[in-house]
N, CA, C, O and the ligand as a Tripos MOL2 file, in Angstrom:
@<TRIPOS>MOLECULE
protein
  265   263    67     0     0
PROTEIN
NO_CHARGES

@<TRIPOS>ATOM
      1 N           3.1780   11.4130  -13.0350 N.3       1 MET1
      2 CA          2.6950   10.0860  -13.4460 C.3       1 MET1
      3 C           2.6770    9.1420  -12.2570 C.2       1 MET1
      4 O           3.6350    9.0670  -11.4880 O.2       1 MET1
      5 N           1.5910    8.4370  -12.1220 N.am      2 THR2
      6 CA          1.4860    7.4810  -11.0270 C.3       2 THR2
      7 C           2.1760    6.1770  -11.3890 C.2       2 THR2
      8 O           1.8650    5.5640  -12.4100 O.2       2 THR2
      9 N           3.1000    5.7610  -10.5610 N.am      3 ALA3
     10 CA          3.8090    4.5120  -10.8060 C.3       3 ALA3
     11 C           3.6190    3.5350   -9.6600 C.2       3 ALA3
     12 O           3.7460    2.3210   -9.8240 O.2       3 ALA3
     13 N           3.3080    4.0970   -8.4870 N.am      4 PHE4
     14 CA          3.1460    3.2630   -7.3040 C.3       4 PHE4
     15 C           1.8720    3.6480   -6.5600 C.2       4 PHE4
     16 O           1.4600    4.8080   -6.5690 O.2       4 PHE4
     17 N           1.2670    2.6780   -5.9290 N.am      5 VAL5
     18 CA          0.1120    2.9530   -5.0880 C.3       5 VAL5
     19 C           0.3270    2.3250   -3.7150 C.2       5 VAL5
     20 O           1.0080    1.3100   -3.5690 O.2       5 VAL5
     21 N          -0.2710    2.9550   -2.7270 N.am      6 ILE6
     22 CA         -0.2610    2.3860   -1.3760 C.3       6 ILE6
     23 C          -1.6010    1.7000   -1.1810 C.2       6 ILE6
     24 O          -2.6520    2.3390   -1.2380 O.2       6 ILE6
     25 N          -1.5550    0.4130   -0.9530 N.am      7 VAL7
     26 CA         -2.7800   -0.3700   -0.8380 C.3       7 VAL7
     27 C          -2.9270   -0.9450    0.5600 C.2       7 VAL7
     28 O          -1.9570   -1.1410    1.2910 O.2       7 VAL7
     29 N          -4.1950   -1.2090    0.9010 N.am      8 GLU8
     30 CA         -4.5080   -1.7730    2.2050 C.3       8 GLU8
     31 C          -4.8680   -3.2350    2.0240 C.2       8 GLU8
     32 O          -5.6790   -3.5810    1.1640 O.2       8 GLU8
     33 N          -4.2660   -4.0910    2.8320 N.am      9 CYS9
     34 CA         -4.5920   -5.5140    2.7960 C.3       9 CYS9
     35 C          -6.0210   -5.7220    3.2780 C.2       9 CYS9
     36 O          -6.4210   -5.1950    4.3160 O.2       9 CYS9
     37 N          -6.7920   -6.5050    2.5040 N.am     10 GLN10
     38 CA         -8.2010   -6.7210    2.8610 C.3      10 GLN10
     39 C          -8.3480   -7.6200    4.0740 C.2      10 GLN10
     40 O          -9.4030   -7.6530    4.7070 O.2      10 GLN10
     41 N          -7.2920   -8.3460    4.3970 N.am     11 LYS11
     42 CA         -7.3770   -9.2880    5.5080 C.3      11 LYS11
     43 C          -6.9140   -8.6790    6.8350 C.2      11 LYS11
     44 O          -7.6360   -8.7260    7.8320 O.2      11 LYS11
     45 N          -5.6910   -8.0990    6.8390 N.am     12 CYS12
     46 CA         -5.1410   -7.6040    8.1020 C.3      12 CYS12
     47 C          -5.1140   -6.0820    8.1920 C.2      12 CYS12
     48 O          -4.8340   -5.5340    9.2580 O.2      12 CYS12
     49 N          -5.4040   -5.3880    7.0840 N.am     13 GLY13
     50 CA         -5.3970   -3.9290    7.1160 C.3      13 GLY13
     51 C          -4.0100   -3.3210    7.0290 C.2      13 GLY13
     52 O          -3.8540   -2.1040    7.1300 O.2      13 GLY13
     53 N          -3.0090   -4.1570    6.8420 N.am     14 GLY14
     54 CA         -1.6370   -3.6620    6.7200 C.3      14 GLY14
     55 C          -1.4320   -2.8950    5.4230 C.2      14 GLY14
     56 O          -2.0300   -3.2310    4.4010 O.2      14 GLY14
     57 N          -0.5960   -1.8740    5.4600 N.am     15 LEU15
     58 CA         -0.3480   -1.0500    4.2840 C.3      15 LEU15
     59 C           0.9460   -1.4650    3.6130 C.2      15 LEU15
     60 O           1.9370   -1.7700    4.2770 O.2      15 LEU15
     61 N           0.9240   -1.4740    2.2810 N.am     16 SER16
     62 CA          2.1570   -1.7610    1.5570 C.3      16 SER16
     63 C           2.1540   -1.0470    0.2200 C.2      16 SER16
     64 O           1.1110   -0.6060   -0.2630 O.2      16 SER16
     65 N           3.3230   -0.9390   -0.3680 N.am     17 VAL17
     66 CA          3.4820   -0.2530   -1.6450 C.3      17 VAL17
     67 C           3.4320   -1.2790   -2.7790 C.2      17 VAL17
     68 O           4.0850   -2.3200   -2.7210 O.2      17 VAL17
     69 N           2.6510   -0.9650   -3.8030 N.am     18 ALA18
     70 CA          2.5850   -1.8380   -4.9670 C.3      18 ALA18
     71 C           2.8970   -1.0260   -6.2140 C.2      18 ALA18
     72 O           2.5950    0.1650   -6.2880 O.2      18 ALA18
     73 N           3.4940   -1.6750   -7.1740 N.am     19 GLU19
     74 CA          3.8330   -1.0150   -8.4230 C.3      19 GLU19
     75 C           2.6480   -1.1180   -9.3770 C.2      19 GLU19
     76 O           2.0110   -2.1670   -9.4750 O.2      19 GLU19
     77 N           2.3550   -0.0280  -10.0770 N.am     20 ILE20
     78 CA          1.2830   -0.0400  -11.0830 C.3      20 ILE20
     79 C           1.6560   -1.0440  -12.1770 C.2      20 ILE20
     80 O           2.8000   -1.0960  -12.6300 O.2      20 ILE20
     81 N           0.6780   -1.8270  -12.5830 N.am     21 GLY21
     82 CA          0.9500   -2.8230  -13.5930 C.3      21 GLY21
     83 C           0.9840   -4.2270  -13.0190 C.2      21 GLY21
     84 O           0.7580   -5.2100  -13.7250 O.2      21 GLY21
     85 N           1.2760   -4.3090  -11.7030 N.am     22 GLN22
     86 CA          1.2040   -5.6030  -11.0350 C.3      22 GLN22
     87 C          -0.2580   -5.9710  -10.8590 C.2      22 GLN22
     88 O          -1.1040   -5.0950  -10.6790 O.2      22 GLN22
     89 N          -0.5560   -7.2450  -10.9100 N.am     23 LYS23
     90 CA         -1.9340   -7.6860  -10.6900 C.3      23 LYS23
     91 C          -2.1700   -8.0170   -9.2360 C.2      23 LYS23
     92 O          -3.2320   -7.7380   -8.6790 O.2      23 LYS23
     93 N          -1.1620   -8.6160   -8.6340 N.am     24 THR24
     94 CA         -1.2930   -8.9730   -7.2300 C.3      24 THR24
     95 C          -0.0400   -8.5670   -6.4790 C.2      24 THR24
     96 O           1.0120   -8.3120   -7.0650 O.2      24 THR24
     97 N          -0.1850   -8.5170   -5.1770 N.am     25 LYS25
     98 CA          0.9380   -8.1430   -4.3230 C.3      25 LYS25
     99 C           0.8090   -8.9280   -3.0240 C.2      25 LYS25
    100 O          -0.2660   -8.9990   -2.4270 O.2      25 LYS25
    101 N           1.9150   -9.5090   -2.6020 N.am     26 MET26
    102 CA          1.8980  -10.2850   -1.3640 C.3      26 MET26
    103 C           1.9470   -9.3380   -0.1660 C.2      26 MET26
    104 O           2.8260   -8.4800   -0.0830 O.2      26 MET26
    105 N           1.0060   -9.4950    0.7530 N.am     27 CYS27
    106 CA          1.0200   -8.6670    1.9610 C.3      27 CYS27
    107 C           2.2430   -9.0360    2.8000 C.2      27 CYS27
    108 O           2.4390  -10.2100    3.1160 O.2      27 CYS27
    109 N           3.0740   -8.0420    3.1680 N.am     28 PRO28
    110 CA          4.2760   -8.3460    3.9540 C.3      28 PRO28
    111 C           3.9680   -8.7230    5.4010 C.2      28 PRO28
    112 O           4.8510   -9.1860    6.1240 O.2      28 PRO28
    113 N           2.7300   -8.5280    5.8220 N.am     29 TYR29
    114 CA          2.3690   -8.7850    7.2230 C.3      29 TYR29
    115 C           1.7390  -10.1530    7.4220 C.2      29 TYR29
    116 O           2.1000  -10.8830    8.3450 O.2      29 TYR29
    117 N           0.7900  -10.4990    6.5500 N.am     30 CYS30
    118 CA          0.0710  -11.7600    6.7650 C.3      30 CYS30
    119 C           0.2180  -12.7370    5.6000 C.2      30 CYS30
    120 O          -0.2590  -13.8690    5.6880 O.2      30 CYS30
    121 N           0.8690  -12.3230    4.5080 N.am     31 GLY31
    122 CA          1.1160  -13.2380    3.4020 C.3      31 GLY31
    123 C          -0.0460  -13.4110    2.4430 C.2      31 GLY31
    124 O           0.0270  -14.2180    1.5160 O.2      31 GLY31
    125 N          -1.1210  -12.6580    2.6590 N.am     32 THR32
    126 CA         -2.2590  -12.7260    1.7410 C.3      32 THR32
    127 C          -1.8970  -12.1160    0.3940 C.2      32 THR32
    128 O          -1.1830  -11.1160    0.3270 O.2      32 THR32
    129 N          -2.3940  -12.7250   -0.6780 N.am     33 ARG33
    130 CA         -2.1810  -12.1430   -1.9970 C.3      33 ARG33
    131 C          -3.2460  -11.0700   -2.2160 C.2      33 ARG33
    132 O          -4.4340  -11.3710   -2.3290 O.2      33 ARG33
    133 N          -2.8050   -9.8250   -2.2720 N.am     34 ILE34
    134 CA         -3.7200   -8.7000   -2.4460 C.3      34 ILE34
    135 C          -3.9620   -8.4950   -3.9340 C.2      34 ILE34
    136 O          -3.0160   -8.3480   -4.7080 O.2      34 ILE34
    137 N          -5.2230   -8.4860   -4.3300 N.am     35 ARG35
    138 CA         -5.5480   -8.1880   -5.7330 C.3      35 ARG35
    139 C          -5.6240   -6.6800   -5.8860 C.2      35 ARG35
    140 O          -6.4550   -6.0240   -5.2590 O.2      35 ARG35
    141 N          -4.7570   -6.1370   -6.7180 N.am     36 LEU36
    142 CA         -4.6230   -4.6830   -6.7870 C.3      36 LEU36
    143 C          -5.8390   -3.9980   -7.4050 C.2      36 LEU36
    144 O          -6.1020   -2.8280   -7.1270 O.2      36 LEU36
    145 N          -6.5810   -4.7220   -8.2420 N.am     37 ASP37
    146 CA         -7.7840   -4.1080   -8.8180 C.3      37 ASP37
    147 C          -8.9270   -4.0410   -7.8100 C.2      37 ASP37
    148 O          -9.8680   -3.2660   -7.9810 O.2      37 ASP37
    149 N          -8.8410   -4.8580   -6.7550 N.am     38 LYS38
    150 CA         -9.9010   -4.8740   -5.7420 C.3      38 LYS38
    151 C          -9.4870   -4.1330   -4.4750 C.2      38 LYS38
    152 O         -10.3370   -3.6860   -3.7040 O.2      38 LYS38
    153 N          -8.1990   -4.0060   -4.2680 N.am     39 ALA39
    154 CA         -7.7000   -3.4450   -3.0180 C.3      39 ALA39
    155 C          -8.0170   -1.9570   -2.8830 C.2      39 ALA39
    156 O          -8.1640   -1.2360   -3.8710 O.2      39 ALA39
    157 N          -8.1160   -1.5310   -1.6460 N.am     40 LYS40
    158 CA         -8.3410   -0.1230   -1.3560 C.3      40 LYS40
    159 C          -7.0240    0.6330   -1.5540 C.2      40 LYS40
    160 O          -6.0160    0.3140   -0.9230 O.2      40 LYS40
    161 N          -7.0420    1.6300   -2.4310 N.am     41 ARG41
    162 CA         -5.8430    2.4310   -2.6770 C.3      41 ARG41
    163 C          -5.9020    3.6890   -1.8370 C.2      41 ARG41
    164 O          -6.8210    4.4970   -1.9760 O.2      41 ARG41
    165 N          -4.9310    3.8520   -0.9720 N.am     42 LEU42
    166 CA         -4.9450    4.9880   -0.0540 C.3      42 LEU42
    167 C          -4.2230    6.2000   -0.6190 C.2      42 LEU42
    168 O          -4.5440    7.3400   -0.2840 O.2      42 LEU42
    169 N          -3.2480    5.9460   -1.4750 N.am     43 ALA43
    170 CA         -2.4700    7.0480   -2.0300 C.3      43 ALA43
    171 C          -1.7270    6.5570   -3.2610 C.2      43 ALA43
    172 O          -1.6410    5.3560   -3.5150 O.2      43 ALA43
    173 N          -1.1930    7.5030   -4.0180 N.am     44 SER44
    174 CA         -0.3800    7.1320   -5.1620 C.3      44 SER44
    175 C           0.8850    7.9840   -5.1790 C.2      44 SER44
    176 O           0.9320    9.0670   -4.5940 O.2      44 SER44
    177 N           1.8930    7.4820   -5.8490 N.am     45 ALA45
    178 CA          3.1680    8.1880   -5.8970 C.3      45 ALA45
    179 C           3.8040    7.9540   -7.2530 C.2      45 ALA45
    180 O           3.4900    6.9880   -7.9490 O.2      45 ALA45
    181 N           4.7100    8.8640   -7.6180 N.am     46 SER46
    182 CA          5.3320    8.7550   -8.9390 C.3      46 SER46
    183 C           6.6330    7.9650   -8.9200 C.2      46 SER46
    184 O           7.1270    7.5540   -9.9700 O.2      46 SER46
    185 N           7.1850    7.7540   -7.7410 N.am     47 ASN47
    186 CA          8.4080    6.9520   -7.6610 C.3      47 ASN47
    187 C           8.4890    6.2230   -6.3210 C.2      47 ASN47
    188 O           7.7230    6.5040   -5.3990 O.2      47 ASN47
    189 N           9.4260    5.2900   -6.2320 N.am     48 ALA48
    190 CA          9.5170    4.4250   -5.0590 C.3      48 ALA48
    191 C           9.8440    5.2140   -3.7910 C.2      48 ALA48
    192 O           9.3440    4.9030   -2.7100 O.2      48 ALA48
    193 N          10.6830    6.2290   -3.9330 N.am     49 ARG49
    194 CA         11.0810    7.0320   -2.7800 C.3      49 ARG49
    195 C           9.8670    7.7760   -2.2020 C.2      49 ARG49
    196 O           9.6340    7.7740   -0.9930 O.2      49 ARG49
    197 N           9.1130    8.4040   -3.0920 N.am     50 GLU50
    198 CA          7.9140    9.1160   -2.6720 C.3      50 GLU50
    199 C           6.9210    8.1440   -2.0220 C.2      50 GLU50
    200 O           6.3010    8.4520   -1.0040 O.2      50 GLU50
    201 N           6.7920    6.9790   -2.6320 N.am     51 ALA51
    202 CA          5.8670    5.9720   -2.1070 C.3      51 ALA51
    203 C           6.2400    5.5710   -0.6850 C.2      51 ALA51
    204 O           5.3640    5.4160    0.1660 O.2      51 ALA51
    205 N           7.5320    5.4000   -0.4230 N.am     52 SER52
    206 CA          7.9600    4.9740    0.9080 C.3      52 SER52
    207 C           7.7330    6.0810    1.9330 C.2      52 SER52
    208 O           7.4290    5.8010    3.0930 O.2      52 SER52
    209 N           7.8790    7.3310    1.5110 N.am     53 ILE53
    210 CA          7.6200    8.4580    2.4210 C.3      53 ILE53
    211 C           6.1290    8.5160    2.7720 C.2      53 ILE53
    212 O           5.7670    8.6800    3.9370 O.2      53 ILE53
    213 N           5.2790    8.3810    1.7670 N.am     54 ILE54
    214 CA          3.8340    8.4010    1.9920 C.3      54 ILE54
    215 C           3.4250    7.2340    2.8860 C.2      54 ILE54
    216 O           2.6200    7.3840    3.8060 O.2      54 ILE54
    217 N           3.9940    6.0770    2.5950 N.am     55 LEU55
    218 CA          3.6770    4.8850    3.3850 C.3      55 LEU55
    219 C           4.0200    5.1130    4.8590 C.2      55 LEU55
    220 O           3.2470    4.7550    5.7470 O.2      55 LEU55
    221 N           5.1830    5.7090    5.1050 N.am     56 ARG56
    222 CA          5.5970    5.9760    6.4860 C.3      56 ARG56
    223 C           4.6290    6.9350    7.1710 C.2      56 ARG56
    224 O           4.2770    6.7420    8.3350 O.2      56 ARG56
    225 N           4.2020    7.9660    6.4490 N.am     57 LYS57
    226 CA          3.2640    8.9420    7.0170 C.3      57 LYS57
    227 C           1.9210    8.2930    7.3330 C.2      57 LYS57
    228 O           1.3260    8.5650    8.3760 O.2      57 LYS57
    229 N           1.4490    7.4390    6.4350 N.am     58 LEU58
    230 CA          0.1720    6.7590    6.6540 C.3      58 LEU58
    231 C           0.2570    5.8280    7.8610 C.2      58 LEU58
    232 O          -0.7020    5.7020    8.6220 O.2      58 LEU58
    233 N           1.3990    5.1810    8.0310 N.am     59 LYS59
    234 CA          1.5780    4.2870    9.1750 C.3      59 LYS59
    235 C           1.6050    5.0710   10.4730 C.2      59 LYS59
    236 O           1.0600    4.6270   11.4840 O.2      59 LYS59
    237 N           2.2410    6.2430   10.4500 N.am     60 GLU60
    238 CA          2.2750    7.1080   11.6350 C.3      60 GLU60
    239 C           0.8680    7.5470   12.0000 C.2      60 GLU60
    240 O           0.4960    7.5560   13.1740 O.2      60 GLU60
    241 N           0.0920    7.9080   10.9970 N.am     61 LYS61
    242 CA         -1.3010    8.3250   11.1970 C.3      61 LYS61
    243 C          -2.1100    7.1970   11.8300 C.2      61 LYS61
    244 O          -2.8760    7.4150   12.7690 O.2      61 LYS61
    245 N          -1.9280    5.9990   11.3040 N.am     62 ALA62
    246 CA         -2.6550    4.8320   11.8120 C.3      62 ALA62
    247 C          -2.2680    4.5540   13.2520 C.2      62 ALA62
    248 O          -3.1100    4.1450   14.0520 O.2      62 ALA62
    249 N          -1.0080    4.7700   13.5920 N.am     63 ALA63
    250 CA         -0.5330    4.5160   14.9510 C.3      63 ALA63
    251 C          -1.1190    5.5190   15.9340 C.2      63 ALA63
    252 O          -1.3560    5.1910   17.0960 O.2      63 ALA63
    253 N          -1.3510    6.7410   15.4650 N.am     64 GLU64
    254 CA         -1.9090    7.7790   16.3370 C.3      64 GLU64
    255 C          -3.3340    7.4630   16.7840 C.2      64 GLU64
    256 O          -3.7590    7.8640   17.8670 O.2      64 GLU64
    257 N          -4.0520    6.7520   15.9510 N.am     65 LYS65
    258 CA         -5.4620    6.4490   16.2540 C.3      65 LYS65
    259 C          -5.6100    5.5000   17.4400 C.2      65 LYS65
    260 O          -6.6370    5.4920   18.1180 O.2      65 LYS65
    261 N          -4.5660    4.6980   17.6820 N.am     66 ARG66
    262 CA         -4.6690    3.7080   18.7550 C.3      66 ARG66
    263 C          -4.5460    4.3570   20.1260 C.2      66 ARG66
    264 O          -4.6110    3.6670   21.1430 O.2      66 ARG66
    265 ZN         -2.2770   -8.6150    5.3260 Zn       67 ZN67
@<TRIPOS>BOND
     1     1     2 1
     2     2     3 1
     3     3     4 2
     4     3     5 am
     5     5     6 1
     6     6     7 1
     7     7     8 2
     8     7     9 am
     9     9    10 1
    10    10    11 1
    11    11    12 2
    12    11    13 am
    13    13    14 1
    14    14    15 1
    15    15    16 2
    16    15    17 am
    17    17    18 1
    18    18    19 1
    19    19    20 2
    20    19    21 am
    21    21    22 1
    22    22    23 1
    23    23    24 2
    24    23    25 am
    25    25    26 1
    26    26    27 1
    27    27    28 2
    28    27    29 am
    29    29    30 1
    30    30    31 1
    31    31    32 2
    32    31    33 am
    33    33    34 1
    34    34    35 1
    35    35    36 2
    36    35    37 am
    37    37    38 1
    38    38    39 1
    39    39    40 2
    40    39    41 am
    41    41    42 1
    42    42    43 1
    43    43    44 2
    44    43    45 am
    45    45    46 1
    46    46    47 1
    47    47    48 2
    48    47    49 am
    49    49    50 1
    50    50    51 1
    51    51    52 2
    52    51    53 am
    53    53    54 1
    54    54    55 1
    55    55    56 2
    56    55    57 am
    57    57    58 1
    58    58    59 1
    59    59    60 2
    60    59    61 am
    61    61    62 1
    62    62    63 1
    63    63    64 2
    64    63    65 am
    65    65    66 1
    66    66    67 1
    67    67    68 2
    68    67    69 am
    69    69    70 1
    70    70    71 1
    71    71    72 2
    72    71    73 am
    73    73    74 1
    74    74    75 1
    75    75    76 2
    76    75    77 am
    77    77    78 1
    78    78    79 1
    79    79    80 2
    80    79    81 am
    81    81    82 1
    82    82    83 1
    83    83    84 2
    84    83    85 am
    85    85    86 1
    86    86    87 1
    87    87    88 2
    88    87    89 am
    89    89    90 1
    90    90    91 1
    91    91    92 2
    92    91    93 am
    93    93    94 1
    94    94    95 1
    95    95    96 2
    96    95    97 am
    97    97    98 1
    98    98    99 1
    99    99   100 2
   100    99   101 am
   101   101   102 1
   102   102   103 1
   103   103   104 2
   104   103   105 am
   105   105   106 1
   106   106   107 1
   107   107   108 2
   108   107   109 am
   109   109   110 1
   110   110   111 1
   111   111   112 2
   112   111   113 am
   113   113   114 1
   114   114   115 1
   115   115   116 2
   116   115   117 am
   117   117   118 1
   118   118   119 1
   119   119   120 2
   120   119   121 am
   121   121   122 1
   122   122   123 1
   123   123   124 2
   124   123   125 am
   125   125   126 1
   126   126   127 1
   127   127   128 2
   128   127   129 am
   129   129   130 1
   130   130   131 1
   131   131   132 2
   132   131   133 am
   133   133   134 1
   134   134   135 1
   135   135   136 2
   136   135   137 am
   137   137   138 1
   138   138   139 1
   139   139   140 2
   140   139   141 am
   141   141   142 1
   142   142   143 1
   143   143   144 2
   144   143   145 am
   145   145   146 1
   146   146   147 1
   147   147   148 2
   148   147   149 am
   149   149   150 1
   150   150   151 1
   151   151   152 2
   152   151   153 am
   153   153   154 1
   154   154   155 1
   155   155   156 2
   156   155   157 am
   157   157   158 1
   158   158   159 1
   159   159   160 2
   160   159   161 am
   161   161   162 1
   162   162   163 1
   163   163   164 2
   164   163   165 am
   165   165   166 1
   166   166   167 1
   167   167   168 2
   168   167   169 am
   169   169   170 1
   170   170   171 1
   171   171   172 2
   172   171   173 am
   173   173   174 1
   174   174   175 1
   175   175   176 2
   176   175   177 am
   177   177   178 1
   178   178   179 1
   179   179   180 2
   180   179   181 am
   181   181   182 1
   182   182   183 1
   183   183   184 2
   184   183   185 am
   185   185   186 1
   186   186   187 1
   187   187   188 2
   188   187   189 am
   189   189   190 1
   190   190   191 1
   191   191   192 2
   192   191   193 am
   193   193   194 1
   194   194   195 1
   195   195   196 2
   196   195   197 am
   197   197   198 1
   198   198   199 1
   199   199   200 2
   200   199   201 am
   201   201   202 1
   202   202   203 1
   203   203   204 2
   204   203   205 am
   205   205   206 1
   206   206   207 1
   207   207   208 2
   208   207   209 am
   209   209   210 1
   210   210   211 1
   211   211   212 2
   212   211   213 am
   213   213   214 1
   214   214   215 1
   215   215   216 2
   216   215   217 am
   217   217   218 1
   218   218   219 1
   219   219   220 2
   220   219   221 am
   221   221   222 1
   222   222   223 1
   223   223   224 2
   224   223   225 am
   225   225   226 1
   226   226   227 1
   227   227   228 2
   228   227   229 am
   229   229   230 1
   230   230   231 1
   231   231   232 2
   232   231   233 am
   233   233   234 1
   234   234   235 1
   235   235   236 2
   236   235   237 am
   237   237   238 1
   238   238   239 1
   239   239   240 2
   240   239   241 am
   241   241   242 1
   242   242   243 1
   243   243   244 2
   244   243   245 am
   245   245   246 1
   246   246   247 1
   247   247   248 2
   248   247   249 am
   249   249   250 1
   250   250   251 1
   251   251   252 2
   252   251   253 am
   253   253   254 1
   254   254   255 1
   255   255   256 2
   256   255   257 am
   257   257   258 1
   258   258   259 1
   259   259   260 2
   260   259   261 am
   261   261   262 1
   262   262   263 1
   263   263   264 2
@<TRIPOS>SUBSTRUCTURE
     1 MET1         2 RESIDUE 1 A MET
     2 THR2         6 RESIDUE 1 A THR
     3 ALA3        10 RESIDUE 1 A ALA
     4 PHE4        14 RESIDUE 1 A PHE
     5 VAL5        18 RESIDUE 1 A VAL
     6 ILE6        22 RESIDUE 1 A ILE
     7 VAL7        26 RESIDUE 1 A VAL
     8 GLU8        30 RESIDUE 1 A GLU
     9 CYS9        34 RESIDUE 1 A CYS
    10 GLN10       38 RESIDUE 1 A GLN
    11 LYS11       42 RESIDUE 1 A LYS
    12 CYS12       46 RESIDUE 1 A CYS
    13 GLY13       50 RESIDUE 1 A GLY
    14 GLY14       54 RESIDUE 1 A GLY
    15 LEU15       58 RESIDUE 1 A LEU
    16 SER16       62 RESIDUE 1 A SER
    17 VAL17       66 RESIDUE 1 A VAL
    18 ALA18       70 RESIDUE 1 A ALA
    19 GLU19       74 RESIDUE 1 A GLU
    20 ILE20       78 RESIDUE 1 A ILE
    21 GLY21       82 RESIDUE 1 A GLY
    22 GLN22       86 RESIDUE 1 A GLN
    23 LYS23       90 RESIDUE 1 A LYS
    24 THR24       94 RESIDUE 1 A THR
    25 LYS25       98 RESIDUE 1 A LYS
    26 MET26      102 RESIDUE 1 A MET
    27 CYS27      106 RESIDUE 1 A CYS
    28 PRO28      110 RESIDUE 1 A PRO
    29 TYR29      114 RESIDUE 1 A TYR
    30 CYS30      118 RESIDUE 1 A CYS
    31 GLY31      122 RESIDUE 1 A GLY
    32 THR32      126 RESIDUE 1 A THR
    33 ARG33      130 RESIDUE 1 A ARG
    34 ILE34      134 RESIDUE 1 A ILE
    35 ARG35      138 RESIDUE 1 A ARG
    36 LEU36      142 RESIDUE 1 A LEU
    37 ASP37      146 RESIDUE 1 A ASP
    38 LYS38      150 RESIDUE 1 A LYS
    39 ALA39      154 RESIDUE 1 A ALA
    40 LYS40      158 RESIDUE 1 A LYS
    41 ARG41      162 RESIDUE 1 A ARG
    42 LEU42      166 RESIDUE 1 A LEU
    43 ALA43      170 RESIDUE 1 A ALA
    44 SER44      174 RESIDUE 1 A SER
    45 ALA45      178 RESIDUE 1 A ALA
    46 SER46      182 RESIDUE 1 A SER
    47 ASN47      186 RESIDUE 1 A ASN
    48 ALA48      190 RESIDUE 1 A ALA
    49 ARG49      194 RESIDUE 1 A ARG
    50 GLU50      198 RESIDUE 1 A GLU
    51 ALA51      202 RESIDUE 1 A ALA
    52 SER52      206 RESIDUE 1 A SER
    53 ILE53      210 RESIDUE 1 A ILE
    54 ILE54      214 RESIDUE 1 A ILE
    55 LEU55      218 RESIDUE 1 A LEU
    56 ARG56      222 RESIDUE 1 A ARG
    57 LYS57      226 RESIDUE 1 A LYS
    58 LEU58      230 RESIDUE 1 A LEU
    59 LYS59      234 RESIDUE 1 A LYS
    60 GLU60      238 RESIDUE 1 A GLU
    61 LYS61      242 RESIDUE 1 A LYS
    62 ALA62      246 RESIDUE 1 A ALA
    63 ALA63      250 RESIDUE 1 A ALA
    64 GLU64      254 RESIDUE 1 A GLU
    65 LYS65      258 RESIDUE 1 A LYS
    66 ARG66      262 RESIDUE 1 A ARG
    67 ZN67       265 GROUP 0 **** ****
């Protein structure tokens, strides 16, 4: 069951974990309110621990591109 999604901030491109059921989520990087129905979902996870692992992997991937 999907409980968490990893979303991309539309303004700064920063990745963060959001809980399913939330409508908005504050970007931890730039403070923009991300609308979860509009945001790009990069991955989903069934629990917070899994979500944080996926988030870390996605950030590592993003860092490699630079
Ligand atoms: Zn942002």
